[in-house]
C-alpha positions in Angstrom: -12.8 6.3 -59.3 -13.8 4.6 -56.1 -12.5 5.9 -52.7 -11.4 3.5 -50.0 -12.8 4.0 -46.6 -10.1 3.2 -44.0 -10.1 2.2 -40.4 -7.8 5.1 -39.4 -4.8 4.8 -37.1 -6.1 4.4 -33.6 -3.2 5.5 -31.5 0.1 4.0 -30.3 -1.3 1.0 -28.5 -4.5 0.1 -30.5 -4.2 -2.0 -33.6 -7.7 -3.1 -34.4 -11.3 -2.3 -33.9 -14.7 -4.0 -34.1 -17.4 -2.7 -36.5 -20.3 -2.4 -34.2 -22.9 -0.9 -36.5 -23.2 0.4 -40.0 -25.4 3.5 -40.3 -25.5 3.4 -44.1 -26.5 0.6 -46.4 -24.9 -0.4 -49.7 -26.3 1.7 -52.5 -27.2 4.6 -50.4 -25.8 8.1 -51.1 -23.4 9.6 -48.6 -22.0 13.1 -48.0 -18.4 13.9 -47.2 -17.9 13.8 -43.4 -21.1 11.9 -42.9 -20.9 9.1 -40.2 -20.9 5.7 -41.8 -20.2 3.3 -38.9 -19.5 2.9 -35.2 -16.3 1.2 -34.1 -15.4 -0.2 -30.7 -11.9 -0.9 -29.4 -10.5 -2.0 -26.1 -10.0 1.6 -25.0 -12.3 4.0 -26.9 -15.2 4.0 -29.2 -15.3 6.2 -32.3 -17.0 6.7 -35.7 -15.9 6.2 -39.3 -16.8 9.1 -41.5 -17.0 9.3 -45.3 -13.8 10.8 -46.8 -15.7 11.9 -49.9 -19.3 12.2 -51.2 -20.8 9.5 -53.4 -22.6 6.2 -53.1 -21.7 3.5 -50.6 -20.8 0.8 -53.1 -19.5 -2.0 -50.9 -19.2 -2.8 -47.3 -16.1 -5.1 -46.8 -16.4 -5.7 -43.1 -19.9 -6.4 -41.7 -21.2 -5.7 -38.2 -19.4 -7.5 -35.3 -16.3 -8.1 -37.4 -12.7 -7.1 -36.5 -10.7 -4.9 -38.8 -7.0 -4.1 -38.5 -5.7 -0.5 -38.5 -5.6 0.9 -42.0 -7.8 -1.8 -43.4 -10.2 -0.8 -46.2 -13.7 -1.3 -44.6 -15.8 0.0 -47.4 -15.8 1.6 -50.9 -17.4 4.9 -52.0 -17.9 5.9 -55.6 -20.3 6.4 -58.5 -23.4 4.2 -58.9 -22.6 1.3 -61.3 -18.8 1.8 -61.1 -16.6 -1.2 -61.6 -15.0 -2.1 -58.3 -13.7 -5.5 -59.1 -10.1 -4.5 -58.8 -10.7 -3.2 -55.3 -12.4 -6.4 -54.3 -9.5 -8.5 -55.6 -7.1 -6.4 -53.6 -9.2 -7.0 -50.5 -9.2 -10.7 -51.1 -5.4 -10.7 -51.5 -4.9 -8.8 -48.3 -7.0 -11.3 -46.4 -5.0 -14.2 -48.0 -1.7 -12.6 -46.8 -2.6 -13.1 -43.2 -5.7 -11.4 -42.3 -7.8 -13.5 -40.0 -11.1 -14.8 -41.5 -13.7 -12.3 -40.5 -16.2 -14.8 -39.2 -13.5 -16.3 -36.9 -12.4 -12.8 -35.8 -16.0 -12.0 -34.9 -16.4 -15.2 -32.8 -13.2 -14.4 -31.0 -14.4 -10.9 -30.3 -17.6 -12.2 -29.0 -15.8 -14.7 -26.8 -13.7 -11.9 -25.3 -16.6 -9.8 -24.1 -18.3 -11.0 -20.9 -22.1 -11.3 -21.2 -22.0 -11.7 -25.0 -21.3 -15.5 -25.0 -24.2 -17.5 -26.4 -25.1 -20.1 -23.7 -28.2 -21.7 -22.3 -29.1 -20.6 -18.8 -28.4 -24.1 -17.3 -24.9 -24.0 -18.9 -24.2 -20.6 -17.4 -25.4 -21.7 -13.9 -23.3 -24.9 -14.0 -20.2 -23.0 -15.1 -20.7 -20.4 -12.3 -21.1 -23.2 -9.7 -17.7 -24.7 -10.8 -16.0 -21.3 -11.1 -15.5 -21.8 -14.9 -15.1 -18.9 -17.3 -17.8 -19.9 -19.8 -16.0 -18.2 -22.6 -13.5 -21.1 -22.5 -16.1 -23.7 -23.2 -16.6 -24.8 -26.9 -20.2 -24.7 -27.9 -21.9 -27.5 -29.8 -25.5 -26.2 -29.8 -27.3 -24.3 -32.5 -25.0 -21.5 -33.8 -22.4 -22.8 -31.4 -24.5 -22.0 -28.4 -23.0 -23.6 -25.2 -25.2 -26.3 -23.7 -25.2 -27.8 -20.2 -23.6 -30.9 -21.7 -20.8 -28.8 -23.1 -20.0 -27.5 -19.7 -20.1 -31.0 -18.2 -17.7 -32.3 -20.9 -15.4 -29.4 -20.2 -15.4 -30.1 -16.5 -14.6 -33.8 -17.2 -11.8 -32.9 -19.6 -10.3 -30.5 -17.1 -10.2 -33.2 -14.5 -8.5 -35.6 -16.8 -6.0 -32.9 -17.9 -4.5 -32.3 -14.5 -1.1 -33.9 -15.3 1.3 -32.0 -13.0 -1.2 -29.2 -12.2 -4.0 -28.8 -9.7 -6.4 -26.9 -11.8 -8.8 -26.2 -8.9 -6.1 -23.9 -7.5 -5.6 -22.0 -10.8 -7.6 -19.4 -12.6 -7.4 -18.9 -16.4 -7.8 -15.3 -17.5 -8.3 -14.9 -21.2 -5.4 -13.0 -22.7 -7.5 -10.5 -24.6 -8.4 -6.8 -24.6 -6.2 -4.3 -22.9 -4.0 -7.0 -21.4 -3.1 -8.3 -24.8 -2.7 -4.8 -26.3 -0.3 -3.8 -23.5 1.6 -7.0 -23.9 2.0 -6.6 -27.6 3.1 -3.0 -27.4 5.7 -3.7 -24.6 7.1 -6.7 -26.5 7.4 -4.7 -29.6 9.2 -1.9 -27.7 11.7 -4.3 -26.1 12.5 -5.9 -29.4 12.8 -2.5 -31.2 14.5 0.1 -28.9 18.0 -0.2 -27.3 16.8 0.3 -23.8 19.0 2.1 -21.2 17.8 3.2 -17.8 19.4 6.0 -15.7 18.3 6.7 -12.1 18.6 9.8 -10.0 17.9 10.2 -6.3 15.8 13.4 -5.7 15.4 15.3 -2.5 11.7 16.1 -2.5 11.6 17.7 1.0 11.0 21.3 -0.2 8.5 20.2 -2.8 6.6 18.2 -0.2 6.3 21.3 1.8 5.3 23.5 -1.1 2.6 21.0 -2.2 1.2 20.8 1.3 0.8 24.6 1.4 -0.9 25.0 -2.0 -2.9 21.8 -2.4 -5.7 22.8 0.0 -6.2 26.1 -1.8 -6.3 24.4 -5.2 -8.7 21.9 -3.9 -11.2 24.7 -3.3 -10.9 25.4 -7.0 -11.7 21.7 -7.8 -8.1 20.8 -8.6 -6.5 17.7 -7.0 -2.8 18.4 -6.8 -0.4 15.4 -7.0 3.4 15.4 -7.5 3.0 14.5 -11.2 2.4 18.0 -12.5 5.7 19.1 -10.7 7.6 16.3 -12.5 6.1 17.2 -15.8 7.0 20.9 -15.3 10.6 19.9 -14.3 10.8 17.7 -17.4 9.7 20.6 -19.6 12.7 22.5 -18.3 15.0 19.6 -19.0 13.7 19.2 -22.5 14.3 22.8 -23.3 18.0 22.2 -22.5 18.2 18.7 -24.0 15.6 18.6 -26.9 16.6 15.2 -28.1 14.8 13.6 -25.1 11.5 14.7 -26.8 12.0 12.8 -30.0 11.3 9.7 -32.0 13.0 7.6 -34.7 11.4 7.0 -38.1 12.5 5.8 -41.5 13.9 9.2 -42.4 16.0 9.6 -39.1 15.7 11.2 -35.8 12.7 13.5 -35.4 13.0 16.1 -32.6 9.6 17.5 -31.6 9.3 21.2 -31.1 6.2 20.7 -28.9 5.7 18.5 -25.8 2.7 16.2 -25.5 3.0 14.3 -22.2 1.5 10.9 -22.0 0.6 10.0 -18.4 0.0 6.4 -17.4 -3.3 5.8 -15.6 -4.2 2.6 -13.9 -7.7 1.3 -14.7 -9.5 -1.9 -13.8 -8.5 -3.6 -17.1 -4.9 -2.5 -17.1 -3.1 0.7 -18.0 -4.0 3.5 -20.4 -2.0 6.5 -21.4 -4.0 9.7 -22.1 -2.0 12.6 -23.5 -1.8 16.2 -22.2 -1.0 18.4 -25.2 1.4 21.3 -25.5 2.4 21.2 -21.9 5.3 23.6 -22.6 2.7 26.4 -23.0 0.9 25.7 -19.7 1.3 26.7 -16.1 1.7 24.2 -13.3 -2.0 24.8 -12.3 -3.2 24.3 -15.8 -1.3 21.0 -16.1 -2.7 19.9 -12.7 -6.2 20.7 -13.7 -6.0 18.9 -17.1 -4.3 15.9 -15.5 -7.1 15.7 -13.0 -9.8 15.8 -15.6 -8.2 13.4 -18.1 -7.4 10.9 -15.3 -11.1 10.8 -14.3 -12.2 10.4 -17.9 -9.8 7.5 -18.3 -11.1 5.7 -15.2 -14.7 6.3 -16.4 -13.8 5.0 -19.9 -14.8 8.3 -21.4 -11.6 9.1 -23.3 -11.8 10.1 -27.0 -9.5 8.7 -29.6 -7.8 12.1 -29.7 -7.0 11.8 -26.0 -4.7 8.8 -26.7 -2.8 10.2 -29.8 0.3 12.1 -30.3 2.3 11.6 -27.1 6.0 12.6 -27.4 7.2 11.5 -24.0 5.6 9.5 -21.2 5.5 9.6 -17.3 4.5 6.7 -15.1 3.9 7.0 -11.4 3.8 3.6 -9.6 5.2 5.3 -6.6 1.6 5.8 -5.4 1.5 2.0 -5.0 4.7 2.0 -3.0 7.1 1.1 -5.9 10.7 2.2 -5.2 12.7 1.7 -8.4 12.2 0.3 -11.9 13.4 0.1 -15.5 10.3 1.2 -17.4 9.7 0.2 -21.0 9.5 3.0 -23.6 6.2 3.7 -25.4 6.8 3.4 -29.1 7.6 5.5 -31.2 8.7 7.8 -28.4 12.4 7.7 -27.3 12.0 8.3 -23.5 9.8 7.5 -20.5 10.1 8.9 -16.9 9.2 6.8 -13.9 8.5 8.1 -10.4 9.1 6.0 -7.3 7.5 6.5 -3.9 8.5 9.5 -1.7 9.7 8.3 1.7 11.5 9.9 4.6 15.0 8.6 4.6 18.2 9.2 6.5 20.7 11.0 4.3 24.0 12.8 4.8 24.0 16.6 4.5 27.1 18.6 5.3 28.6 15.5 7.2 25.5 15.1 9.3 22.7 12.5 9.1 19.4 14.1 8.6 15.9 12.9 7.6 14.7 14.0 4.1 11.8 13.1 1.8 13.6 11.2 -1.0 12.4 9.7 -4.3 14.0 7.8 -7.1 13.4 9.1 -10.6 14.1 6.7 -13.4 14.6 7.6 -17.1 14.5 4.8 -19.8 15.6 6.0 -23.2 16.5 4.6 -26.6 20.3 4.5 -26.8 20.1 4.6 -30.6 18.9 8.2 -30.4 20.0 9.4 -27.0 23.6 9.2 -25.7 24.1 8.1 -22.1 25.7 11.4 -21.1 22.6 13.3 -22.4 20.2 11.0 -20.6 22.2 11.5 -17.3 22.4 15.3 -17.7 18.7 15.6 -18.5 17.8 13.6 -15.4 20.0 15.7 -13.2 18.5 18.9 -14.6 15.0 17.5 -13.8 16.3 16.6 -10.3 17.6 20.1 -9.6 14.3 21.6 -10.8 12.3 19.4 -8.4 14.6 20.4 -5.6 13.8 24.1 -6.2 10.0 24.0 -6.4 9.5 27.8 -6.2 10.8 28.1 -9.8 8.3 25.5 -10.9 5.5 27.5 -9.4 6.7 30.7 -11.0 7.0 29.0 -14.5 
């Protein structure tokens, strides 16, 4: 009986991948665990391996074609085996809404700079006029873009002005990570019952503590930010209010007994959320070291597929860019996300006197279907108190 080779689940925010290269041909024998193909996504590259030993009977997605998550990309079985039923199933799946593979391949090619087929004169003319050549339809051999295609596009653009001055606008293709993020956030907004609770945190003592230990840790190659402190404080809060670290599925509310913290990292193409695993078992220094390492890998686009999987709660830190307050969107299927604002010296009242303290807003967005408002507020206040007593975080 033939075995279906699937494009496995790629993580929370990745829904498809491009088959870059097949390492095996139809009719060749394969061993269980042997690499069959290389796959590229907007965030990571990975390999498809054979789930069972046998013969590679059929490749359903050729090179440079896009396959959705959980699609059957190939069939493995015994030589001469009847696979007609599987092929009919693949055709039916495509009829039910799968994009034609040739069209998908062209779209993928058009989304990657430098892979567009165009004559040198066409590229030069497009560059002179500030045109993204990926937006120009090609009429040459194999749809290669000619100089005349670019000239026609320029003329059409001029006549299409209507109420816009196109010379003052830039069109950025809505593809890659931008589209992935947009789709994920839209899905979350239309799925979860978002509620945001905000706490004002006095970070004065923590600022002092970090200033004391950061230089020492720097000598060990660890760049200490405020993020590990917030993660450590959140661990304390989750221990008291476990429902914060949960997700909803078809069977009900699933409370996780482990904590995998996703941390949002800004890269050139957008945002990416690598995961630090089992943080509840780690010291502050271990969390800081791992955060430093995984952030560097994210910016260098060296994350593995495993680095993006399995998050149970997320932390975002736009405070480094000066952001003050926000209502962050939950990363599905998680039920909560923490958001850190900037730390700024602010006049506050302490014991009826106005004093200057280092203050920060900490925001918690959560799914009200799973987490009551009282629990969300109590959790956030528990995190606040932990941050205001940093010695305990260092001891933990």
